[in-house]
C-alpha positions in Angstrom: -16.4 -19.6 141.1 -15.3 -23.2 141.8 -14.7 -25.7 139.1 -15.8 -29.2 140.0 -13.6 -30.6 137.2 -10.5 -29.6 139.2 -11.2 -32.1 142.0 -8.2 -34.4 142.2 -6.0 -31.7 140.5 -2.6 -31.2 142.2 -3.7 -27.6 142.8 -6.3 -28.8 145.2 -4.6 -31.7 146.9 -3.1 -31.8 150.4 -1.0 -28.8 151.3 -0.5 -26.2 148.6 2.9 -25.4 150.1 4.3 -28.6 148.6 3.2 -27.4 145.2 4.6 -24.0 145.9 8.0 -25.3 146.8 8.4 -27.1 143.5 6.8 -24.4 141.3 9.2 -21.8 142.8 12.3 -23.8 142.7 14.0 -20.9 141.0 13.8 -19.0 144.4 15.5 -21.8 146.3 18.5 -21.6 144.0 18.6 -18.1 142.4 20.6 -18.8 139.3 21.7 -15.6 137.8 23.0 -17.4 134.7 19.4 -18.5 134.0 18.4 -14.9 134.5 20.8 -13.8 131.8 19.6 -16.7 129.6 16.2 -15.1 129.5 17.6 -12.0 127.9 19.8 -13.8 125.4 17.1 -15.8 123.7 17.1 -18.8 126.1 13.4 -18.4 126.6 10.8 -18.3 123.9 9.1 -15.3 125.5 12.3 -13.3 126.0 11.6 -9.5 126.0 13.8 -6.5 124.9 13.8 -4.7 128.3 15.9 -1.9 126.8 12.6 -0.3 125.6 10.6 -1.0 128.7 8.8 1.7 130.6 9.1 0.0 134.0 5.9 1.5 135.3 6.4 0.3 138.9 9.0 3.0 139.5 6.8 6.0 138.5 3.9 7.5 140.5 0.6 6.3 139.0 -2.3 8.4 138.0 -4.9 9.2 140.7 -7.5 6.9 139.1 -5.2 3.9 139.1 -6.8 1.0 141.0 -5.2 0.2 144.4 -5.9 -2.8 146.7 -5.6 -2.3 150.4 -4.6 -5.3 152.5 -5.4 -5.0 156.2 -3.7 -7.9 158.1 -3.0 -9.0 161.6 0.6 -7.8 161.0 -0.4 -4.4 159.8 -1.7 -2.7 156.5 0.0 -2.5 153.1 -1.2 -1.1 149.8 -0.4 -2.0 146.2 -1.1 -0.5 142.8 -2.7 -2.8 140.2 -1.6 -2.6 136.6 -4.7 -3.2 134.4 -2.8 -2.3 131.2 0.0 -4.9 131.8 -2.1 -7.8 133.0 -5.7 -7.0 132.1 -7.2 -10.5 132.4 -5.6 -11.3 135.8 -6.2 -7.9 137.3 -9.9 -8.2 136.4 -10.0 -11.7 137.9 -8.2 -10.4 141.1 -10.4 -7.3 141.4 -13.6 -9.4 141.1 -12.3 -11.6 143.9 -11.5 -8.6 146.1 -14.9 -7.0 145.3 -16.8 -10.1 146.5 -14.8 -10.2 149.7 -13.0 -13.4 148.8 -9.7 -12.5 150.4 -11.2 -11.4 153.7 -10.2 -13.8 156.4 -7.6 -15.6 154.2 -4.1 -16.3 155.3 -0.4 -16.0 154.5 0.3 -19.7 154.1 3.9 -19.8 153.1 7.0 -17.7 153.7 9.7 -18.8 151.2 13.1 -18.7 153.0 16.6 -19.9 152.4 18.2 -19.6 155.8 17.0 -16.4 157.2 16.5 -14.7 153.9 13.0 -14.4 152.5 12.0 -14.6 148.8 8.5 -13.4 149.7 5.3 -14.8 151.0 2.3 -16.5 149.5 -1.2 -15.4 150.5 -4.9 -15.7 149.7 -5.3 -19.2 151.2 -8.5 -20.1 153.0 -6.5 -22.0 155.6 -3.3 -21.1 157.5 -1.4 -24.0 156.1 -2.4 -23.8 152.5 -4.9 -26.6 152.4 -7.7 -26.2 150.0 -11.4 -26.1 151.1 -14.7 -26.1 149.4 -14.5 -22.3 149.4 -11.1 -22.2 147.6 -11.4 -20.4 144.3 -9.8 -22.7 141.7 -10.5 -20.7 138.6 -7.6 -20.1 136.3 -6.7 -17.4 133.9 -4.0 -17.3 131.2 -0.5 -16.2 132.2 0.3 -12.6 131.1 3.8 -11.3 130.5 4.6 -7.6 130.4 7.9 -6.1 129.5 7.0 -3.1 131.7 7.0 -5.0 135.0 9.8 -6.6 137.0 9.7 -9.0 140.0 11.2 -6.3 142.2 10.8 -6.3 146.0 7.1 -5.7 146.8 5.8 -6.8 143.3 2.6 -8.8 143.3 2.7 -12.0 141.3 0.2 -14.8 140.7 1.1 -18.3 141.6 1.0 -20.4 138.5 -0.3 -23.9 138.0 2.0 -25.4 135.4 0.3 -26.8 132.3 0.8 -30.2 130.8 2.3 -31.1 127.5 -0.8 -29.9 125.6 -2.0 -27.1 128.0 -0.7 -23.7 129.0 0.3 -22.6 132.4 -2.5 -20.8 134.3 -2.6 -18.2 137.1 -4.9 -18.7 140.1 -6.1 -17.0 143.3 -3.0 -17.6 145.4 -0.6 -14.7 145.0 2.9 -13.9 146.0 4.3 -10.7 147.4 8.0 -10.8 146.4 10.8 -10.0 148.8 14.6 -9.9 148.0 17.1 -12.6 147.3 19.2 -10.6 144.8 22.9 -11.5 144.7 24.5 -8.2 143.6 27.9 -9.7 143.0 26.5 -12.3 140.6 24.6 -9.5 138.8 27.8 -7.5 138.4 29.6 -10.5 137.1 27.3 -10.5 134.1 26.2 -6.9 133.6 28.8 -6.2 131.0 26.8 -8.5 128.7 24.1 -5.9 127.9 21.7 -8.0 125.9 18.1 -6.8 125.6 18.4 -4.3 128.3 20.0 -6.6 130.8 22.1 -3.9 132.4 19.0 -1.7 133.0 17.3 -4.5 134.7 20.4 -5.4 136.8 20.6 -1.8 138.0 17.0 -1.8 139.1 17.4 -5.1 141.0 20.5 -3.8 142.7 18.7 -0.7 143.8 15.3 -2.2 144.8 15.9 -5.9 145.3 13.6 -8.7 144.1 13.8 -12.3 142.8 15.2 -12.3 139.3 14.1 -15.8 138.4 10.5 -14.7 138.6 11.0 -13.1 135.2 8.6 -14.6 132.6 7.5 -17.3 135.0 4.6 -15.7 136.8 2.0 -13.0 135.9 3.2 -9.8 137.6 0.2 -7.6 138.3 0.8 -5.1 141.1 3.4 -3.3 143.3 3.4 -2.5 147.0 4.1 1.2 147.6 3.0 1.8 151.2 3.2 -0.3 154.4 6.8 -1.6 153.9 7.0 -2.1 157.7 4.2 -4.6 157.4 5.9 -6.4 154.5 9.1 -6.7 156.5 7.2 -8.0 159.5 5.5 -10.7 157.5 8.7 -11.8 155.7 10.7 -12.0 159.0 8.1 -14.2 160.7 9.5 -17.5 161.7 8.3 -20.6 159.8 7.3 -23.9 161.4 10.5 -25.5 160.3 12.8 -22.5 160.7 15.8 -24.7 161.8 15.2 -27.5 159.3 17.8 -27.6 156.5 16.6 -26.1 153.2 17.3 -29.2 151.3 14.9 -31.3 153.4 12.0 -32.2 151.1 9.5 -32.3 154.0 10.4 -28.8 155.3 7.4 -26.7 156.1 7.3 -23.1 155.1 4.1 -22.4 157.0 4.3 -19.3 159.3 4.8 -20.4 162.9 2.5 -17.4 163.9 -0.8 -17.1 162.2 -1.1 -14.2 159.8 -4.5 -13.3 158.5 -5.9 -10.8 156.0 -8.8 -9.3 158.0 -10.0 -7.0 155.2 -9.0 -6.5 151.6 -10.7 -3.9 149.5 -10.3 -1.8 146.4 -9.6 1.9 146.2 -7.7 4.3 143.9 -4.3 5.8 144.2 -5.8 9.2 144.5 -7.7 8.1 147.6 -4.7 6.2 149.1 -1.9 8.6 148.0 1.1 8.8 150.4 3.2 12.0 150.8 5.7 10.6 148.4 5.4 7.6 146.0 8.3 5.4 146.7 9.4 1.8 145.9 11.6 0.9 148.8 15.3 0.3 148.2 16.6 -3.1 148.8 17.3 -4.1 152.4 20.9 -5.2 153.0 20.8 -8.1 155.5 
């Protein structure tokens, strides 16, 4: 599973959190104008979301794959979308099936002030350092117009490609939280280009991180265990009181959070009384 040719690659060097910080700079400054630009043709992969099905907001079929995450902070469950990100979901399911994520860690909680944009997990070490056991395989980034980076969405962390190579998705993944600025969304929602207003309404209702659009492979959605998600996102980080603009700020959780067991199931086996994607939390 490990690629010896990746030794010396930035994905493997030092603390992965440094890479995370720069690869997710859109979180640090959520620019809704850039969000709108994605709809108006400012991105070569812009999608017409007016025709999207937005499958996250509909109860899945009983045979839909689900991954159960048992952690030291509690348990949460997420639907996996094989039709929307087939290559990455297969890769992720294979890792889960072999027990790769058992005894891995939440290594980063992305915060601006007290507000969390989500957490990064699947690291073999609490602080994101790679080890000989770190899976460094990469798969192509997959973009689906039926998925949004809403609160609780699962997204792959992407290693950016060089001038002659494409960005790739790896084993570290993100569980997205909420940094939506509703006032900013309302200031632009009259510009209904490519389904922009539909998307704004969903972000206003459910929260999320709009700048994740078309940047990461979205492949799943949390639907159960929201108290665990909130507990993880509210955990203090090592440099909780360090200014956000400090380049050396550490986003490592001050309290160790481990995935004790991660396994595959189906929605039929893990069905709650009511399928629900949580509404956004007003903080």
